[in-house]
C-alpha positions as CSV (number, residue, x, y, z in Angstrom):
1,M,284.2,73.3,150.6
2,G,284.3,74.8,147.1
3,K,287.9,75.9,147.7
4,I,289.0,72.3,148.1
5,Y,287.7,71.3,144.7
6,F,289.1,74.3,142.9
7,K,292.5,74.0,144.7
8,N,293.4,71.1,142.4
9,F,291.3,72.2,139.4
10,N,294.3,72.4,137.1
11,I,295.1,68.7,137.8
12,Y,291.5,67.8,136.7
13,I,291.7,69.8,133.6
14,Y,295.1,68.2,132.7
15,I,293.6,64.7,133.2
16,Y,290.5,65.5,131.2
17,N,292.5,67.0,128.3
18,A,295.0,64.1,128.3
19,S,292.2,61.5,128.3
20,L,290.4,63.3,125.4
21,E,293.6,63.8,123.4
22,S,294.9,60.2,123.8
23,D,291.5,58.4,123.7
24,I,292.6,56.7,126.9
25,S,290.6,56.7,130.1
26,P,292.4,56.0,133.4
27,D,291.6,52.5,134.7
28,R,290.5,53.8,138.1
29,L,287.8,55.8,136.4
30,K,286.3,52.7,134.9
31,I,285.5,51.1,138.3
32,K,281.9,51.3,139.2
33,T,279.8,49.9,142.0
34,V,276.5,48.1,141.3
35,E,273.9,48.6,144.0
36,P,270.4,47.2,144.2
37,L,267.6,49.8,144.1
38,H,264.2,48.9,145.6
39,K,261.7,49.1,142.7
40,R,258.4,48.3,144.2
41,K,256.7,47.6,147.5
42,K,257.5,43.8,147.3
43,I,260.9,43.0,148.7
44,Q,261.9,40.8,145.7
45,H,261.7,43.6,143.2
46,Y,265.1,45.3,142.9
47,R,266.9,46.6,139.9
48,P,270.7,47.2,139.7
49,I,272.0,50.7,139.4
50,S,275.6,51.6,138.6
51,L,277.4,54.2,140.7
52,L,280.3,55.9,138.9
53,L,282.7,58.5,140.2
54,A,281.6,62.1,139.5
55,F,285.0,62.6,137.7
56,S,284.3,59.8,135.3
57,K,280.7,61.0,134.6
58,I,282.1,64.5,133.7
59,L,284.7,62.9,131.4
60,E,281.9,60.8,129.8
61,T,279.8,64.0,129.2
62,L,282.8,65.8,127.7
63,M,283.5,62.9,125.3
64,K,279.8,62.7,124.4
65,N,279.7,66.4,123.6
66,R,282.8,66.2,121.5
67,L,281.3,63.3,119.6
68,I,278.0,65.1,118.9
69,V,279.9,68.2,117.6
70,F,282.0,65.9,115.3
71,I,279.0,64.0,114.0
72,T,277.1,67.3,113.4
73,K,280.0,69.1,111.8
74,N,280.8,66.3,109.4
75,N,277.2,65.4,108.6
76,I,277.8,61.7,109.5
77,L,274.2,60.9,110.5
78,T,271.2,61.7,108.4
79,Q,267.8,62.6,109.7
80,A,265.2,59.7,109.4
């Protein structure tokens, strides 16, 4: 199964890099599904959870990491 994912790995790297360089995220990655999650024993208690594609979660993590490096490098935030 791992071979299937790595077969198109260069395509994923290209899309990630293009998204990060252009500050544009493909619209299909912005689609999410909201599902109810049972919270307690009573049937009325549900909370919504958002299900994202793994691809978009990885892109979000990459953007977050770049932002943290930028903020740290440029001393944008001060410690309280």
